[in-house]
C-alpha positions as CSV (number, residue, x, y, z in Angstrom):
1,M,0.0,0.0,0.0
2,P,1.4,3.4,-0.9
3,E,2.5,5.5,2.1
4,W,-0.1,8.3,1.4
5,A,-2.9,5.7,1.4
6,S,-1.8,4.2,4.8
7,S,-1.7,7.7,6.4
8,W,-4.8,9.2,4.9
9,V,-7.4,6.5,4.3
10,D,-8.3,6.3,8.0
11,D,-8.7,10.1,8.1
12,F,-10.8,10.1,5.0
13,L,-13.1,7.3,6.3
14,I,-13.6,8.4,10.0
15,V,-16.2,11.1,9.4
16,P,-18.4,9.0,7.1
17,L,-18.1,6.0,9.5
18,V,-19.0,8.0,12.6
19,L,-21.9,9.8,10.9
20,S,-23.2,6.6,9.3
21,L,-23.2,4.8,12.7
22,A,-24.8,7.7,14.5
23,G,-27.4,8.2,11.8
24,W,-28.2,4.5,11.9
25,I,-28.7,4.6,15.6
26,Q,-31.0,7.7,15.2
27,S,-32.9,5.9,12.5
28,A,-33.2,2.5,14.1
29,F,-33.8,3.4,17.8
30,I,-34.9,7.0,18.2
31,L,-36.7,8.4,15.2
32,R,-37.8,5.2,13.5
33,K,-37.4,6.8,10.1
34,P,-34.4,7.6,7.9
35,Y,-32.1,10.3,9.3
36,Y,-30.2,12.7,7.1
37,W,-27.4,14.9,8.4
38,K,-27.5,18.7,7.7
39,K,-24.5,20.1,5.9
40,S,-23.5,22.1,8.9
41,A,-23.3,19.0,11.1
42,V,-21.2,17.1,8.5
43,V,-18.7,20.0,8.2
44,G,-18.8,20.5,12.0
45,T,-17.9,16.9,12.6
46,A,-15.0,17.1,10.2
47,L,-13.7,20.2,11.8
48,F,-14.1,18.7,15.3
49,F,-11.9,15.7,14.2
50,G,-9.4,18.0,12.6
51,I,-9.1,20.4,15.5
52,A,-9.1,17.7,18.1
53,F,-6.7,15.2,16.5
54,E,-4.4,17.5,14.5
55,L,-4.2,20.6,16.7
56,I,-5.0,19.8,20.3
57,I,-4.3,16.2,21.2
58,P,-0.7,16.2,19.6
59,N,0.2,18.9,22.1
60,Y,-0.6,16.6,25.0
61,N,0.1,13.1,23.8
62,Q,3.3,12.2,21.8
63,A,1.6,9.2,20.3
64,F,-0.3,11.6,18.1
65,T,1.4,13.5,15.3
66,S,0.1,16.7,13.9
67,D,-0.4,16.8,10.2
68,K,-2.4,19.8,9.0
69,M,-3.1,18.1,5.6
70,D,-5.2,15.6,7.6
71,I,-7.7,18.4,8.2
72,L,-8.3,18.7,4.5
73,V,-8.6,14.9,4.3
74,Y,-11.3,14.9,7.0
75,L,-13.2,17.6,5.1
76,L,-12.9,15.6,1.8
77,G,-14.3,12.5,3.6
78,A,-17.2,14.7,4.9
79,F,-17.8,16.0,1.4
80,A,-17.9,12.5,0.0
81,F,-20.3,11.4,2.7
82,Y,-22.6,14.4,2.1
83,L,-22.7,13.8,-1.6
84,I,-23.5,10.1,-1.2
85,Q,-26.2,10.9,1.5
86,T,-27.8,13.5,-0.8
87,F,-27.8,11.0,-3.7
88,V,-29.4,8.3,-1.6
89,K,-32.0,10.7,-0.2
90,K,-33.0,11.8,-3.7
91,R,-33.3,8.2,-4.8
92,I,-35.5,7.2,-1.9
93,E,-37.9,10.2,-2.1
């Protein structure tokens, strides 16, 4: 696996995975209907991960390395998630 892939695939996938799991829990147990994330929540989640794991935590834990490019990758994953969610929503409705 290329080095860029091993360092960015997890950052690209974390926002879609977290939002998919949280949305599934909302749909299955709370709302009992499909749940779709607002754009602001998707972007906010990506920014939260970026700020927490790239700016704050590396200052307190040497096991974490700060890479500002990862913030862009979190946002790209969020963008892909939002596009797919919008496509699925339009197909269902």
